[in-house]
C-alpha positions in Angstrom: 23.2 -6.2 0.6 19.6 -5.2 1.4 17.4 -4.1 -1.4 16.0 -0.6 -1.4 12.3 -0.4 -0.9 10.1 1.7 -3.2 6.5 2.6 -2.6 4.6 3.2 -5.8 1.4 5.3 -5.5 -0.6 5.0 -8.7 -4.3 4.7 -9.1 -4.2 3.4 -12.7 -3.8 -0.4 -12.3 -1.8 -0.9 -15.6 0.7 1.7 -14.7 1.0 0.4 -11.2 1.9 -3.0 -12.6 4.3 -1.6 -15.2 6.2 0.5 -12.6 6.3 -2.4 -10.2 7.8 -4.7 -12.8 10.3 -2.1 -13.9 11.6 -1.4 -10.4 11.5 -5.1 -9.4 13.5 -6.0 -12.5 16.3 -3.7 -11.2 16.4 -5.4 -7.8 14.2 -3.0 -5.8 11.6 -4.3 -3.4 8.3 -2.7 -4.5 5.0 -2.1 -2.7 2.1 -0.6 -4.6 -1.0 1.3 -3.4 -3.7 3.1 -5.3 -4.5 6.1 -3.2 -3.1 8.8 -1.0 -4.5 7.6 2.3 -3.2 4.1 1.6 0.2 5.6 0.8 0.3 7.5 4.1 -0.8 4.4 6.0 1.9 2.2 4.3 4.6 4.8 5.1 3.5 4.9 8.7 3.6 1.2 9.0 6.9 0.5 7.2 8.7 3.6 5.8 10.1 2.9 2.3 13.5 4.2 1.0 11.7 6.2 -1.8 8.2 7.0 -2.9 7.1 7.2 -6.6 4.0 9.3 -6.5 1.2 10.0 -9.0 -0.6 13.3 -8.5 -4.1 12.5 -9.7 -5.3 10.1 -7.0 -8.9 9.3 -6.1 -8.9 10.3 -2.4 -6.1 12.9 -1.9 -3.9 14.4 -4.5 -0.2 13.7 -4.7 0.7 17.2 -3.7 -1.0 16.7 -0.4 0.6 13.3 0.1 4.0 14.8 -0.6 3.4 17.7 1.8 2.3 15.2 4.5 5.5 13.1 4.0 7.8 16.2 4.0 6.1 17.9 7.0 6.5 14.8 9.2 9.9 14.7 11.0 9.9 10.9 10.9 9.4 10.7 7.1 10.7 14.0 5.6 14.1 12.4 4.5 12.3 9.9 2.3 12.8 11.0 -1.4 9.6 11.6 -3.3 9.6 11.3 -7.1 6.4 12.7 -8.7 5.5 10.7 -11.8 2.5 12.4 -13.4 0.7 13.5 -16.5 0.5 17.0 -15.1 3.0 19.0 -17.2 2.4 22.7 -16.5 5.1 24.9 -15.1 2.6 25.7 -12.3 2.3 22.0 -11.4 6.1 21.6 -11.5 6.5 24.6 -9.1 3.8 23.3 -6.8 5.7 20.0 -6.7 8.8 21.8 -5.6 6.9 23.8 -3.0 5.6 20.7 -1.3 9.0 19.1 -1.3 9.2 16.7 -4.2 12.8 15.6 -4.9 12.1 15.0 -8.6 9.2 15.6 -11.0 8.9 13.4 -14.1 6.0 13.7 -16.6 4.1 10.9 -18.3 4.6 9.3 -20.7 8.0 8.6 -19.2 11.2 6.8 -20.4 12.0 3.9 -18.1 15.7 4.7 -18.2 15.1 8.3 -17.1 13.0 7.2 -14.1 15.6 4.6 -13.1 18.4 7.2 -13.4 16.5 9.6 -11.1 15.7 6.9 -8.6 19.3 5.5 -8.6 20.6 9.0 -8.1 18.3 9.7 -5.1 19.1 6.4 -3.5 22.8 6.7 -4.1 22.6 3.3 -5.8 25.9 3.3 -7.6 25.8 -0.4 -8.3 22.6 0.1 -10.4 23.7 3.3 -12.0 25.1 2.8 -15.5 23.2 -0.5 -15.8 21.3 -1.6 -18.9 18.6 0.6 -20.2 15.1 -0.8 -20.0 
């Protein structure tokens, strides 16, 4: 069975490593980038099965990245999970407006993030697995 591929978009190096280790430990194939433009380039080159997206990025915010993914007919079916420190109801609503499939705030619980990802990918084999 082929592993699902996740693109992690996170400008903070320590969080990028943490998320990559978390997803890899559950059998996902992970690519990490640190900016919005790099994310869009990576998606255009080899579309992932799911994107985990920070909102506060150095070159383009995550809302704009998500909007670009969802407005493109070739990529709009890719689930986008916003994983961010932005907690306001306005930010959550903005995430919904640009097409985010899920919105999780930092600090996050690993088990919650994995449940959301597994649900979006339909990964029944991973669902119900050990909590991290």
